[in-house]
C-alpha positions, 0 to 999 in steps of 0.5 A: 500500500502507498503511504497516505499523502498530503492532498495538494492545494487546489489550483483554481480555474482562474489559476489554470487559465493564468498558467495557460495564458502566461506560461507560468504560475507562482505557488507560495509556500509549497515546501516548508521551511524545515524541508528547505533547511534540510536541503540547504544543510546538504548543499556544501557536501553535495558540491564537494562531491560527497554523495550520500548514496555513492551515485554521481549526478548526471551532470555536474558543472563546477566543483570545489577544485576549479578555484572559480568562486564566481561561477554558477554551480549546476547539478542534474539528476541529483535525486539519485545521489541524496535522499534528502533532496529526493524527498522534495523532488518526489513531492506528490503535491508538486506532481499533482499541481503540474498535472492539473495545470497541464491537463495530464492524467498523471506526472512522471519525474524526468529529472531535477536540477540543483543550482547555486549562483554566488555573487558576480555569477554570470547570467543564464541565457534565456531559453526554452526547457523543451530545447533540451527535453525532447527524448520522450513522447509526447514531444515537448510535453514538459513542465518545470517546478522552479523552487526558491531555496533562498530569497529570490529577487531582482538583482540576485539572479532570480528567475525571469520569464517572458509572459506568453512566449510558450506560444512561440515556435520551439527554437533550437538549443542556445549556443551559450547557456551559461552566458559568456559573450552575447547578451543573455537576452539575445536568443530570446529577442531573436525568437520574439522577432520571428514570432512577430513580437518586437517588444518582448517583456521580461518579468523578474520574480520575487519569491521566498524560500519554499515558494515556487513557479510552475512553468511550461516547457516552451516558455523563455526564461533564464536569469541575470547576473547576480549583482548582490552579496548573496548566494542564490540557491534553487531547485528545479523539478521537471515533470512529463506526462505519466504515460510518456515513452521514449522516442523510437530507438533509432531517432536522433535526439539532439536535446535528449542526452540526459534522459535518453541514456537510460533508454533500453535497447529496443524498448521505448518504456521509461523505466520507473526506476529512473523516471518514477511516477509521482502522481496519477489520478487513479492513486498510483504512485511508483512504490519505492517512493514510499521510502522517501518522506517529504 
């Protein structure tokens, strides 16, 4: 039997409409301060390469031996490395909200992302998540829950969005994700022009720890340079529909290098060992998730 889970807060019809109009929706206090504090206590160990389970993340940009104090740190697929982080990533509540906003019958975890941006860390180029998450079908169906682990506010590299840009065509991957030379807005501005929008508006979010933003996989988003004397920390939880499958084995997946490496030869199934179902409307939830208590 699955453990009894806390019911998700209701997402109103007005909020669903706002999500579908703007491409994102703020949900306040999705996670408790105790949950956030527990994860923050794990940060230094994780970025020092001390992984509780002995498993390394799928991606690990930055490590303590580079000597680059002003570089943003990013890890992907961290839930397999740390049980505290996994207990938050596997949130049934977050999964149900994502499904409700998208009209899915359930949600499957695709991956996660752990970020820290110290003072003077450069911009993260505005992009669409669907540029990098396209190894599954239905193609492009993905929703992200961006969780503030520290106070997120303008000037401190908070997440920012271009409202309505999820209705623009999907673009190719941006060439400089961790911004180096070009304006971090330049790729978005080019896409806006192609979509007939000559004056795209960028909205910078203000969130307290534990609050989050759910955003559509096609919305343009990113973050500016951290010009404040604070470290911005955040967690990303990426969901896809529960009934998702891999594209055919012979398909070239230019943006699917993280998830696609778990595809079994000749099998399009997304194995729940790697892509667990966190919520489904019939009450099903991948059984091993009972061992994670959020």
